[in-house]
C-alpha positions as CSV (number, residue, x, y, z in Angstrom):
1,M,10.5,19.5,-11.4
2,T,11.4,21.7,-8.5
3,P,10.7,20.1,-5.1
4,S,7.5,21.5,-3.5
5,A,6.2,21.5,0.0
6,I,4.0,18.6,1.1
7,D,0.6,19.5,2.3
8,L,0.2,17.4,5.5
9,N,-3.5,17.7,5.4
10,D,-3.4,16.2,2.0
11,L,-1.4,13.2,3.3
12,Q,-3.9,12.7,6.1
13,E,-6.9,12.8,3.8
14,K,-5.5,10.7,1.0
15,F,-3.3,8.2,2.8
16,R,-4.1,8.4,6.6
17,I,-0.6,9.6,7.3
18,Q,-0.6,12.3,10.1
19,P,1.9,14.2,12.1
20,D,-0.3,14.5,15.2
21,S,0.3,12.1,18.1
22,P,-2.3,9.3,18.4
23,P,-4.8,9.6,21.3
24,A,-3.6,8.0,24.5
25,E,-6.6,5.7,24.6
26,S,-6.1,4.3,21.1
27,K,-4.7,1.0,20.1
28,Q,-1.0,1.5,19.1
29,V,2.0,-0.4,17.8
30,V,5.3,0.8,16.5
31,L,5.9,-0.8,13.1
32,L,9.4,-1.8,14.1
33,D,8.0,-3.9,17.0
34,L,6.0,-5.9,14.5
35,L,9.1,-7.0,12.7
36,D,9.7,-9.4,15.7
37,L,8.1,-12.7,14.7
38,Q,6.5,-13.5,18.1
39,T,5.2,-9.9,18.5
40,C,3.7,-10.1,15.0
41,R,2.0,-13.4,15.8
42,S,0.4,-12.0,18.9
43,F,-0.6,-8.8,17.0
44,L,-2.2,-10.8,14.2
45,R,-4.4,-12.7,16.7
46,D,-5.6,-9.3,17.9
47,V,-6.3,-8.3,14.2
48,Q,-8.0,-11.6,13.5
49,S,-10.4,-11.0,16.4
50,D,-11.0,-7.3,15.4
51,L,-11.7,-8.1,11.8
52,Q,-13.6,-11.3,12.6
53,A,-11.3,-13.2,10.2
54,S,-11.7,-16.9,9.6
55,S,-7.9,-17.5,10.0
56,V,-4.7,-15.7,10.8
57,K,-3.8,-15.9,7.0
58,V,-6.9,-13.9,6.2
59,A,-6.0,-11.4,9.0
60,A,-2.5,-11.0,7.6
61,S,-3.7,-10.4,4.0
62,V,-6.5,-8.0,4.8
63,F,-4.4,-6.1,7.4
64,Y,-1.5,-5.7,4.9
65,K,-3.9,-4.4,2.3
66,R,-4.9,-1.7,4.8
67,L,-1.2,-0.7,5.3
68,L,-0.8,0.0,1.6
69,P,-1.9,3.7,1.8
70,L,1.3,4.2,3.8
71,I,3.4,3.0,0.8
72,A,1.3,4.9,-1.7
73,G,1.8,8.1,0.4
74,G,5.5,7.6,0.4
75,L,5.5,7.2,-3.4
76,Y,3.2,10.2,-3.8
77,C,5.7,12.4,-2.1
78,V,8.5,11.2,-4.3
79,S,6.6,11.6,-7.6
80,H,4.6,14.7,-6.8
81,H,6.9,16.7,-4.6
82,S,10.4,15.2,-5.0
83,C,10.6,14.8,-1.3
84,A,10.8,11.7,0.8
85,L,9.0,11.0,4.1
86,D,10.9,9.1,6.8
87,L,9.1,5.8,6.5
88,A,11.7,3.7,8.6
89,P,9.8,1.2,10.8
90,G,10.9,2.9,14.0
91,N,9.4,6.2,12.9
92,I,5.9,4.8,12.2
93,T,3.3,4.2,14.8
94,L,0.1,2.5,13.7
95,F,-3.0,3.3,15.7
96,A,-6.7,2.8,15.7
97,Q,-9.5,4.0,17.9
98,D,-11.3,0.7,18.7
99,T,-10.3,-2.0,16.2
100,W,-7.7,-2.5,13.5
101,Q,-10.3,-2.1,10.8
102,K,-8.7,1.1,9.5
103,P,-5.2,1.9,10.9
104,V,-3.8,5.4,10.8
105,F,-0.1,6.1,10.5
106,F,1.7,8.5,12.8
107,L,5.2,9.7,11.8
108,K,7.2,10.8,14.8
109,R,9.6,12.7,12.6
110,I,8.0,14.4,9.6
111,E,11.3,15.7,8.2
112,Q,11.5,15.2,4.4
113,Q,14.6,14.2,2.5
114,R,15.0,16.8,-0.2
115,L,15.9,16.2,-3.8
116,W,19.6,15.8,-4.7
117,L,21.0,17.4,-7.9
118,D,20.9,14.0,-9.5
119,R,17.2,13.0,-9.2
120,D,17.8,9.5,-10.5
121,A,20.4,8.8,-7.8
122,W,18.2,10.4,-5.2
123,R,15.1,8.4,-6.2
124,E,17.1,5.2,-6.2
125,N,18.2,5.8,-2.6
126,V,14.7,6.7,-1.5
127,L,13.1,3.6,-3.1
128,R,15.8,1.4,-1.7
129,Q,15.1,2.7,1.8
130,L,11.4,2.3,1.4
131,F,11.4,-1.2,0.1
132,I,14.4,-2.8,1.7
133,E,14.0,-1.2,5.2
134,T,10.2,-1.2,5.4
135,V,8.1,-3.0,2.8
136,Q,10.1,-6.2,2.4
137,P,10.6,-6.8,6.1
138,V,6.9,-6.3,6.8
139,I,6.0,-8.7,4.1
140,S,8.5,-11.3,5.4
141,V,7.3,-11.1,9.0
142,L,3.6,-11.2,8.1
143,A,4.2,-14.2,5.9
144,G,6.3,-15.9,8.5
145,A,3.8,-15.2,11.3
146,S,0.7,-16.3,9.3
147,G,1.9,-18.9,6.8
148,L,0.6,-16.7,3.9
149,Q,2.7,-16.8,0.8
150,R,4.9,-13.8,0.3
151,N,3.9,-13.5,-3.3
152,V,0.3,-12.8,-2.2
153,L,1.4,-9.7,-0.3
154,W,3.8,-8.6,-3.0
155,A,0.8,-8.8,-5.5
156,H,-1.2,-6.6,-3.2
157,T,1.7,-4.1,-3.3
158,A,2.0,-4.3,-7.0
159,Y,-1.7,-3.6,-7.5
160,I,-1.7,-0.5,-5.4
161,V,1.5,0.8,-7.2
162,H,0.0,0.2,-10.6
163,H,-3.3,1.7,-9.5
164,Y,-1.9,5.0,-8.2
165,Y,0.6,5.6,-10.9
166,S,-2.2,5.1,-13.4
167,L,-4.1,7.9,-11.7
168,W,-1.0,10.1,-11.5
169,S,-0.3,9.6,-15.2
170,G,-3.9,10.5,-16.2
171,K,-4.8,13.1,-18.7
172,A,-6.0,15.5,-16.0
173,V,-2.5,15.7,-14.5
174,Q,-0.3,18.6,-15.6
175,P,2.2,17.5,-18.2
176,D,5.5,17.8,-16.3
177,L,4.1,16.0,-13.3
178,R,2.6,13.3,-15.5
179,Q,6.0,12.8,-17.2
180,Q,7.8,12.6,-13.8
181,S,5.3,10.1,-12.5
182,E,5.7,8.0,-15.6
183,R,9.5,8.0,-15.3
184,D,9.2,7.0,-11.6
185,F,6.8,4.2,-12.4
186,Q,9.0,2.8,-15.2
187,R,11.9,2.7,-12.8
188,L,9.8,0.7,-10.3
189,L,8.9,-1.7,-13.0
190,N,12.4,-2.1,-14.4
191,A,14.4,-2.1,-11.2
192,P,16.5,-5.1,-10.3
193,P,15.1,-7.4,-7.6
194,A,17.8,-6.2,-5.2
195,L,16.0,-2.8,-5.0
196,F,13.2,-4.6,-3.2
197,G,15.3,-6.8,-1.1
198,E,14.5,-9.8,-3.2
199,Q,16.7,-12.4,-4.8
200,S,14.9,-13.0,-8.1
201,G,12.2,-11.3,-10.1
202,N,10.9,-7.7,-9.8
203,P,7.8,-8.2,-7.5
204,L,6.0,-5.1,-9.0
205,N,6.5,-5.9,-12.6
206,I,3.6,-8.3,-13.0
207,P,0.8,-8.2,-15.6
208,F,-2.7,-7.3,-14.6
209,A,-5.8,-8.2,-16.6
210,N,-8.2,-5.5,-17.5
211,V,-11.9,-6.0,-18.1
212,P,-14.6,-3.5,-19.3
213,H,-16.3,-1.6,-16.6
214,P,-19.8,-3.0,-16.2
215,V,-21.3,0.4,-15.5
216,E,-19.2,3.2,-17.0
217,A,-18.7,3.1,-20.7
218,N,-15.2,3.3,-22.1
219,E,-13.7,2.5,-18.8
220,M,-11.7,-0.5,-17.7
221,I,-11.2,-2.3,-14.4
222,R,-7.9,-3.6,-13.4
223,L,-8.2,-7.0,-11.8
224,R,-6.1,-8.1,-8.8
225,K,-3.6,-10.8,-9.3
226,Q,-4.3,-12.4,-6.0
227,C,-7.5,-12.4,-3.9
228,C,-7.1,-10.5,-0.7
229,L,-9.4,-13.0,1.1
230,A,-11.7,-10.2,2.4
231,Y,-14.6,-12.5,1.6
232,R,-13.5,-14.7,4.5
233,L,-14.2,-12.0,7.0
234,S,-17.4,-12.2,8.9
235,G,-20.0,-10.7,6.6
236,G,-17.2,-10.0,4.0
237,N,-17.4,-10.0,0.2
238,C,-15.0,-10.2,-2.6
239,C,-13.8,-6.8,-3.9
240,Y,-15.2,-6.0,-7.3
241,T,-11.6,-6.2,-8.6
242,C,-11.2,-9.8,-7.3
243,P,-10.1,-12.4,-9.8
244,R,-12.5,-14.9,-8.3
245,L,-15.6,-13.1,-9.6
246,N,-17.3,-13.7,-12.9
247,E,-18.7,-10.8,-15.0
248,T,-22.2,-11.0,-13.4
249,Q,-20.8,-11.2,-9.8
250,R,-18.5,-8.3,-10.5
251,K,-21.3,-6.1,-11.7
252,E,-23.4,-6.9,-8.7
253,Q,-20.6,-6.2,-6.4
254,L,-19.7,-2.9,-8.0
255,L,-23.4,-1.8,-8.0
256,R,-23.6,-2.7,-4.3
257,K,-20.5,-0.5,-3.7
258,L,-21.8,2.4,-5.6
259,K,-25.0,2.3,-3.6
260,G,-22.9,2.6,-0.4
């Protein structure tokens, strides 16, 4: 497909990625600074307080889950527009108005890397930059600062990748875009571990169980591989996709969510 312009309003609405500078009074941190272990430990203590998490492990898991729209937005640009945002850690500032409940992502440089003539080679370069320069280092430092297992954070990543590519390959999507998304998804699933900065095993190619939707007929729910520990926040609950829930609990949680 021919590269198309990215709607910045679309990025902001869907993925909380925005080109406007954060308000001066907001909480802010450059993602690159968080790659320092001591800075990350201090930051996670702040997150733990904001989220009222029972431990720093819980804070790391839930906070990383709330970073995932940034990754999804980057992949959206690749698969929908054949353009790549600059998601290097030094280009990303996280900010929030009062607490770190829902961080927003400010990109200092919004320039987009355009498609090369060889799309496969271009995509390989973009994915390598995204995962080796940003995703893998963030996972490593959060795990090191909190004691949380790296595979938990990779499982959160895999879930969001499977979730979004399933949407982007849906029947409502135009055929050429659906085919391109499917090809990109298959590359992610079949890429060698080195593409993600890992030594063994593709961290995105993991199986997910699917169970019947308790409310909508003929629909399925993809269950997470790892619990995100949100139930260990003050007043928190398991997500309805949590593997900890039984069928009755899942229905109750989903109905609670639908009621708002």
